[in-house]
N, C-alpha and C positions, 0 to 999 in steps of 0.2 A: 610544577605547573598544574593547573586545574584541567578538568575535562572540557573539551570543546563542545559547545552546544550549538546545534545547527539543524538542518534538515537534509535528508537524503531522498532523492527522487526515485520512486520504485514504480514500475509499470506492471508488475506481475501480482495478481490478487492472491496467489498462493503464498508468495513470500510475505506480502503485507499481512495476511492472516497469521503467519508464523510470528512475525515481529510484534503484532498486537498481543498475541498469546504470551509473548515474553515481556509484555508491559509497556511497549512503545505506543505512542499516539500517532495515528495515521490520518491525515486530512486529505480527502478525495477532491479532485477538481477535474474539469473537462480539459484535456490536453489538446484535443483537436475536434473541430466540429464535424458533424456528419457530412458525407459527400455522396455522390451517386453510387460510389463503389463500396462504401463501408459506413458503419454507424460511428457515432462520436467515440473518441478514445478517452478513457479515464486513467489518470495516474494518481499517485499519492505522494504527499510530502510526509515522510516519517520523521518525527521530531526526536532529537536526542543527540548524544555524542556520536559524531560521524564515524570515528574509528570503531566504537562499540557496535554500531549498527552493521558496519561492514564485516566485522567478526561474526556477528549473528547470521548474516547471509551466508558466510562460508560454512558455518555449522549447519545451516539449513541444507546446503548442497552436499554436505557430508552424510546426509541421511540421519539426522538427529532423531532419536526416538522421543515421541511425544504422546500425550493422551489423545487418542484419535477422536473421541467424542467431543472433547474440548476444542480441538483443532477444527473439526467439521462445523461445530456450532459457530465459531468465530468466522470461518470461511463463508458460511451462509450469510452471516450478517454483513460481511465485507461486500459480497456480491449483491446483496439486496441494496445496500447503500450505493453501489456502483450503478445499478439499473435505475434507482431513484434519481440520481444526479443526471443521468443521461436524459431523463424526461424534461429537464430544465432546458429551455431554449436560449441559445446565444450566450452561454457562459463559457468564457475562455480565461485561462489564467493570465494575469498581467505579467509581462517580463520585466 
């Protein structure tokens, strides 16, 4: 049987940066609009084999050693994209 291709919802920018560093594509979107109590929330759809992504997340939590400069560069890019998308008004993911 072939690999399952789908997406996994990830809310944590740190995990998203790790997955992007591992070669996955992460698509950001506004998960919830801003309210009086908090700013809008951004999540990512990470594309790829669901089982492989879940394994990579387990590896992340087991304290995988990575190139710190590469990771920080990707994390900064992920966060920059997150703040840019938050500037867009009224964009919510369709269910």
